[in-house]
C-alpha positions in Angstrom: 111.0 -16.6 -174.3 113.5 -19.5 -174.2 117.0 -18.1 -174.8 117.9 -21.4 -176.6 115.4 -20.9 -179.3 117.2 -20.8 -182.6 116.0 -18.9 -185.6 117.0 -18.7 -189.3 120.8 -19.1 -189.7 121.4 -20.0 -186.0 119.8 -23.5 -186.8 122.6 -26.1 -187.3 120.6 -29.2 -188.2 121.0 -30.4 -191.8 117.4 -31.6 -192.2 114.3 -30.3 -190.6 110.6 -31.3 -190.4 109.0 -28.0 -191.4 105.5 -26.7 -190.4 103.9 -23.5 -191.6 102.3 -21.0 -189.3 98.8 -22.4 -190.2 99.9 -25.9 -189.0 100.4 -27.4 -192.4 103.3 -29.8 -192.7 105.8 -29.3 -195.5 107.6 -32.5 -194.7 111.3 -33.0 -194.2 113.4 -30.4 -196.0 117.1 -29.5 -196.0 118.1 -26.4 -194.0 118.7 -24.3 -197.1 115.3 -25.3 -198.7 113.5 -24.4 -195.4 115.3 -21.1 -195.2 114.4 -20.3 -198.8 110.7 -21.1 -198.2 110.6 -18.9 -195.1 112.2 -16.1 -197.0 109.7 -16.4 -199.9 106.9 -16.3 -197.3 108.5 -13.2 -195.7 108.7 -15.0 -192.3 111.3 -16.6 -190.0 112.3 -20.2 -189.6 112.1 -21.0 -185.9 113.4 -24.3 -184.3 110.5 -25.5 -182.2 111.6 -29.0 -181.1 115.4 -29.3 -181.4 115.5 -32.8 -179.8 113.2 -34.5 -182.2 114.6 -36.6 -185.1 114.6 -34.7 -187.4 114.3 -31.4 -185.5 111.0 -29.6 -186.0 111.0 -26.0 -187.3 108.1 -23.7 -187.9 107.8 -20.9 -190.5 106.2 -17.9 -188.8 106.8 -14.4 -187.7 109.3 -14.4 -184.8 107.6 -11.5 -182.9 104.3 -13.5 -183.0 106.1 -16.6 -181.7 107.6 -14.6 -178.8 104.2 -13.2 -178.0 102.6 -16.7 -178.0 105.4 -18.1 -175.7 105.0 -15.2 -173.2 101.3 -15.7 -173.2 101.7 -19.5 -172.5 104.1 -18.7 -169.6 101.7 -16.2 -168.1 98.8 -18.7 -168.2 101.0 -21.3 -166.6 102.0 -19.0 -163.8 98.3 -18.0 -163.3 97.3 -21.7 -163.0 100.0 -22.7 -160.6 99.1 -22.6 -156.9 101.7 -22.4 -154.1 100.9 -24.6 -151.2 102.0 -23.3 -147.8 102.1 -25.1 -144.5 100.1 -23.1 -142.0 100.8 -23.7 -138.3 98.3 -23.8 -135.4 99.5 -24.1 -131.8 97.1 -25.6 -129.3 97.7 -26.2 -125.6 96.2 -28.9 -123.4 94.1 -26.4 -121.5 92.8 -24.5 -124.5 89.1 -23.7 -124.1 86.4 -25.1 -126.4 85.7 -21.6 -127.9 89.4 -21.0 -128.7 89.6 -24.5 -130.2 86.5 -23.7 -132.4 88.2 -20.5 -133.7 91.4 -22.3 -134.5 89.5 -25.2 -136.2 87.7 -22.5 -138.3 91.0 -21.1 -139.4 92.3 -24.6 -140.2 89.2 -25.4 -142.2 89.6 -22.1 -144.2 93.3 -22.9 -144.9 92.5 -26.5 -146.0 89.8 -25.2 -148.3 92.3 -22.9 -149.9 94.5 -25.9 -150.5 97.2 -25.3 -147.9 98.6 -27.9 -145.5 97.9 -27.3 -141.8 100.4 -28.3 -139.1 98.8 -28.5 -135.7 101.2 -28.5 -132.7 99.9 -29.7 -129.3 102.1 -27.6 -127.1 103.0 -29.5 -123.9 104.6 -27.6 -121.0 105.9 -28.9 -117.7 104.5 -32.2 -116.5 102.1 -32.7 -119.4 105.1 -33.7 -121.5 105.3 -36.9 -119.6 101.5 -37.6 -119.8 100.2 -40.8 -121.4 100.3 -40.9 -125.2 96.6 -41.8 -125.4 95.8 -38.7 -123.3 97.8 -36.5 -125.6 96.1 -37.9 -128.8 92.7 -37.4 -127.2 93.6 -33.8 -126.6 94.7 -33.4 -130.2 91.5 -35.1 -131.3 89.4 -32.4 -129.7 90.5 -29.9 -132.4 90.5 -32.4 -135.2 86.8 -33.2 -134.6 85.9 -29.5 -134.9 87.5 -29.0 -138.4 84.6 -28.8 -140.9 86.7 -29.3 -144.1 87.4 -32.8 -145.3 91.1 -33.7 -144.6 93.5 -36.5 -144.2 96.5 -36.8 -142.0 99.8 -36.7 -143.9 101.1 -39.2 -141.3 100.3 -40.2 -137.7 100.8 -37.7 -134.9 104.6 -37.3 -134.2 106.4 -36.4 -131.0 108.2 -33.1 -131.5 110.3 -31.0 -129.2 107.4 -29.0 -127.9 104.9 -31.8 -127.8 102.8 -33.6 -130.4 102.5 -32.6 -134.1 100.2 -33.6 -136.9 100.0 -32.4 -140.5 96.7 -32.3 -142.3 96.1 -32.1 -146.1 92.9 -31.5 -148.0 91.3 -34.6 -149.5 91.4 -34.1 -153.3 88.1 -33.9 -155.1 89.2 -36.4 -157.7 89.4 -39.4 -155.3 
């Protein structure tokens, strides 16, 4: 429930656009008229949209309103999906079998909607190797990923070697 939601005598607007709990519009009424109608119906006057001109208020049971709001928030939380960035570390000498396993994990994570950061770890002399050689080594794992992906940006030099971030290609495009 929004702590700023005003009910009955907490409402300060002089005029309100009033709606009943069934959705029927009663038009623009003064605050005193709206409170009187709510009292006659045995319900509360709840300010729904305070920023509208005139503000919108609804005549309904406050407990029912709180229940509906909590239900909406719960549904919104259930629909939201947190995207994580998962990291894989690959070395220049990593065997094909190990690359296949890492690519399988990357595919799984991409399918779940996560981003995948692949680090090509370079040790010793390999740090100074030709950039095309490093990209070719990184390409070995990229070709094994079964899920459709796109690179967030080109492979970047990092402290440990070469890094690329992959994102799943959205179904809409």
